[in-house]
ROLUMKE-718014 format. One record per residue (C-alpha): x, y, z. Coordinates in pm, whole numbers, padded with zeros to 5 digits, always signed. Each point is the difference from the previous one (the first is absolute). Layout:
N
XYZ ...
//
This chain:
406
+02178-01019+02916 -00297+00069-00259 -00228+00059+00294 +00259+00253+00138 +00089+00135-00348 -00367+00045-00075 -00032+00181+00377 +00235+00268-00102 -00115+00059-00329 -00335+00078+00155 +00118+00187+00250 +00300+00206-00147 +00062+00260+00287 +00095-00245+00248 +00318-00091-00210 +00040+00382-00037 -00044+00021+00394 +00237-00266+00045 +00284+00178-00258 -00040+00330+00217 +00007-00220+00328 +00319-00107-00165 +00112+00397-00090 -00071+00112+00368 +00255-00302+00115 +00255+00100-00230 -00024+00392+00036 -00016-00023+00406 +00330-00220-00039 +00111+00318-00199 -00122+00261+00240 +00157-00199+00296 +00298-00008-00162 +00006+00385-00104 -00103+00091+00379 +00306-00178+00145 +00231+00152-00265 -00189+00323+00048 +00147-00050+00404 +00342-00018-00133 -00018+00310-00248 -00158-00207-00318 -00093+00109-00341 -00331+00074+00156 -00100+00217+00311 -00253-00051+00253 -00274+00166-00159 +00043-00166-00370 -00055-00293+00154 -00292+00075+00178 -00109+00184-00337 +00068-00329-00170 -00289-00174+00224 -00271+00144-00183 +00123+00008-00370 +00086-00391+00113 -00357-00049+00105 -00162+00183-00298 +00220-00208-00227 -00141-00323+00165 -00378+00115-00028 +00099+00075-00375 +00085-00397-00060 -00275-00093+00220 -00312+00208-00220 +00194+00021-00307 -00293-00231-00201 -00309+00152+00219 +00122+00393-00100 +00284-00020-00192 -00032+00378-00129 -00023+00137+00353 +00321-00228+00110 +00161+00100-00250 -00038+00392+00125 +00077-00103+00297 +00322-00152-00107 +00097+00321-00171 -00074+00190+00353 +00200-00224+00151 +00295+00032-00231 -00055+00376-00024 +00083-00033+00451 +00298-00221-00064 +00165+00274-00251 -00108+00271+00283 +00151-00152+00278 +00280-00183-00148 -00081-00353+00102 +00111-00251-00285 -00221-00299+00134 +00094-00301-00220 -00213-00252+00118 -00353+00170-00032 +00113+00174-00318 -00108-00317-00159 -00345+00073+00056 -00002+00255-00246 +00113-00262-00271 -00234-00200+00084 -00284+00274+00010 +00107+00086-00358 -00011-00330-00169 -00333+00007+00197 -00125+00318-00182 +00158-00093-00343 -00234-00342-00030 -00313+00211+00077 -00239+00163-00214 +00042+00317+00138 +00210+00157-00260 +00067+00390+00182 +00119-00257+00282 +00247-00227-00236 +00120+00366-00174 +00072+00109+00353 +00173-00254+00122 +00227-00033-00307 +00089+00393+00017 +00075-00100+00359 +00257-00270-00097 +00206+00320-00159 -00017+00185+00248 -00003-00168+00326 +00366-00168-00080 +00111+00313-00134 -00107+00220+00324 +00145-00280+00240 +00317+00031-00205 +00046+00351+00051 -00143-00039+00340 +00220-00273+00158 +00273-00084-00227 +00105+00372-00098 +00199+00062+00294 +00189-00350+00007 +00271-00121-00201 +00048+00066-00344 -00230+00072-00293 +00021-00288-00132 -00134-00177+00286 -00276+00241-00002 -00078-00061-00369 +00049-00385+00052 -00285+00028+00287 -00239+00193-00191 +00046-00214-00306 -00063-00323+00230 -00318+00171+00176 -00148+00124-00349 +00032-00368-00086 -00107-00182+00256 -00349+00262-00045 -00026-00004-00341 +00035-00379+00012 -00304-00048+00236 -00205+00216-00218 +00046-00136-00296 -00062-00396+00120 -00320+00146+00168 -00132+00182-00302 +00075-00325-00205 -00195-00202+00307 -00281+00304-00121 +00042-00076-00390 -00049-00366+00048 -00286-00010+00190 -00144+00265-00244 +00016-00314-00236 -00148-00245+00190 -00299+00216+00092 -00053+00085-00409 +00082-00399-00055 -00240-00044+00256 -00298+00205-00165 +00102-00067-00337 -00071-00375+00105 -00326+00118+00175 -00093+00186-00285 +00041-00276-00260 -00188-00256+00242 -00290+00283+00015 +00016-00002-00373 +00003-00359-00001 -00309-00036+00231 -00190+00285-00244 +00124-00195-00356 -00102-00348+00209 -00339+00156+00073 -00088+00195-00340 +00162-00392-00141 -00302-00118+00252 -00270+00213-00137 +00050-00046-00373 -00039-00362+00058 -00286+00024+00240 -00142+00199-00311 +00121-00262-00267 -00188-00254+00212 -00286+00186+00022 -00023+00018-00350 +00061-00332-00056 -00305-00089+00244 -00191+00264-00139 +00021-00208-00329 -00023-00342+00132 -00302+00114+00181 -00174+00206-00232 +00038-00235-00352 -00037-00384+00174 -00279+00116+00268 -00201+00150-00296 +00036-00296-00219 -00132-00209+00312 -00334+00239+00077 -00044-00033-00363 +00006-00361-00033 -00198+00031+00326 -00256+00184-00138 -00042-00200-00310 +00015-00324+00157 -00301+00114+00239 -00221+00096-00314 +00036-00343-00174 -00020-00265+00338 -00308-00105-00090 +00018+00014-00363 +00337-00089-00126 +00196-00200+00256 +00332-00035-00179 +00027+00350-00053 -00011+00044+00346 +00259-00330+00050 +00205+00235-00222 -00039+00290+00185 +00083-00140+00331 +00344-00111-00191 +00070+00310-00093 -00063+00167+00352 +00202-00291+00142 +00300+00051-00230 -00032+00420+00011 +00012-00069+00390 +00309-00191-00018 +00153+00207-00237 -00080+00301+00264 +00143-00193+00256 +00330-00064-00160 +00100+00321-00107 -00116+00117+00341 +00230-00212+00197 +00315+00116-00263 -00085+00313+00082 -00043-00048+00360 +00300-00172-00017 +00261+00295+00020 -00159+00089+00321 +00067-00378+00158 +00351-00231+00051 -00057-00356+00119 +00152-00099+00340 +00339-00064-00131 +00021+00368-00122 -00095-00058-00360 -00204+00152-00223 -00290-00249-00104 -00065-00137-00353 -00170+00240-00246 -00181-00016-00317 +00159+00116-00349 -00125+00358-00091 -00280+00015-00234 +00122+00119-00354 -00134+00032-00393 +00000-00406-00049 -00288+00034+00294 -00190+00247-00173 -00187-00257-00238 -00078-00209+00310 -00149+00385+00122 -00179+00064-00277 -00154-00315-00037 -00100-00038+00395 -00171+00367-00057 -00188-00144-00306 -00125-00258+00203 -00162+00234+00185 -00234+00137-00287 +00233+00269-00094 +00121+00037-00381 +00388+00056-00046 +00199-00006-00339 +00309-00032+00113 +00269+00006-00294 +00373-00033+00023 +00220+00218-00276 +00340-00021-00093 +00268-00274+00137 +00004-00118+00360 +00286-00021+00215 +00127+00004+00345 -00066+00277+00182 +00089+00191+00313 -00151-00118+00311 -00099+00315+00113 -00157+00088-00364 -00161-00345-00020 -00188+00034+00377 -00082+00369-00081 -00176-00104-00376 -00169-00289+00173 -00139+00193+00280 -00134+00312-00209 -00228-00230-00217 -00114-00159+00309 -00118+00324+00128 -00146+00096-00295 -00197-00282-00062 -00095+00000+00345 -00105+00366-00014 -00230-00072-00333 -00164-00307+00161 -00059+00195+00286 -00119+00368-00100 -00043-00045-00400 -00305-00055+00003 -00244-00322-00190 +00108-00121-00323 +00335+00146+00041 +00297-00141-00229 +00358+00068+00070 +00324+00000-00219 +00353-00115+00126 +00304+00032-00274 +00360-00055+00101 +00222+00086-00274 +00404-00034+00039 +00177+00273-00151 +00368+00068-00031 +00059+00151+00336 -00310+00006+00126 -00280-00179+00107 -00349+00163-00099 -00307-00090+00191 -00359+00086-00122 -00286-00076+00261 -00376+00140-00116 -00359-00066+00060 -00280+00142-00154 -00202+00033+00342 -00171+00318+00168 +00171+00324-00082 +00036+00097+00364 +00279-00262+00099 +00225+00275-00004 -00128+00135+00313 -00035-00372+00146 +00401-00015-00084 +00051+00246+00168 -00176+00011+00295 +00094-00418+00064 -00336-00115-00163 -00290-00070+00230 +00211-00125+00276 +00176+00373+00036 +00302-00190+00077 +00207+00233-00242 +00260-00268-00138 -00113-00056-00335 +00186+00257-00241 +00206+00113+00265 +00134-00361+00028 +00049-00035-00341 +00233+00359-00026 +00190-00150+00252 +00048-00315-00103 +00112+00149-00347 +00214+00302+00143 +00198-00301+00169 +00066-00114-00314 +00110+00356-00179 -00348-00049-00214 -00253+00276-00105 -00355-00082+00030 -00315+00156-00151 -00348-00059+00166 -00343+00151-00122 -00361+00014-00128 +00009-00150-00368 -00187+00174-00294 -00345-00113-00024 +00039-00181+00375 +00187-00216+00205 +00324+00021+00139 +00360-00019-00166 +00306-00112+00216 +00331+00023-00227 +00379-00068+00168 +00287+00030-00134 +00272-00243+00192 +00370+00058-00112 +00221-00331-00075 +00367+00128-00007 +00163+00047+00271 -00222-00153+00234 +00069-00305+00246 
//
């Protein structure tokens, strides 16, 4: 049954053809009866019976082709009705096609055809009642026939128009669902792009800082390899620890792109925060850079986003100081806990050309230094001031709000 239903749904004209054949068969029985009655002085004359044949065929065609060309079939049904009025043939079985075409046109999207069918639903019964019922019986029977035909035609139009409205509603629902799906896909793409940008910033910070530490320690170790083996050993230990730290952070960042075989996310290491700034400063000092680090105010728990932002800003600032500050450069880091914000100051007394190096991404030309800082501060709703210091060097001052942030 399901296959039969699917076949008929894909071939609706076969269904309409079946009903057209049924209509022809009923009309043939009616014509035979009228022809027999005409030979015995019945209601219809022989010429009227002959005139009813093309009318019947036309109305059968209306039923058959109503889906393929409904507007043309509506006009054909109207011509058949006019022919009935002209020949005084009240063809009861074939006239069922007029109800069918009124329903079909009313359920379609062409409004002028639907309105024309609605007008016909009022006019056709009136003309039929005046033509076929006025001379037969009382006026009450004429009115009854008029009311009955009008109700039938109007009911067919109302059912068709209701179907059109329901179809339009379903189309709107489908369009809305498709639009929401497209919007969800667009939002997902935006989220993916934002996540990739975040990962790129994280990777830049991790690689730039840790690799620069490893390079400095490797250069120092190579320099004192022959004269100070103990310092060389310390440099190698620093390189090893820094490499492990870089790998751990990179595994955490790349872990968001991986899932385990059972579909669960991999393990992540904690996000760095202000508590790790002391270790970061000590690590940088181990490379030979003088760093004055101080915390003012009363330390307290901070939102994770603020902690990560503060850590990455200090990390990026010290990395760029070590890379571009020149010889004998010193850096200062101040972390101040305020009532509503966390103030972070990172400055150095190196070369004054650091502004250009920051803006251009430094010697590597990546352009992620200051841009990444601004994006991070903007994500937590803070403010960032960055620029050359009077007398030389570079200064970064970030204000990270604490109220209302989680």
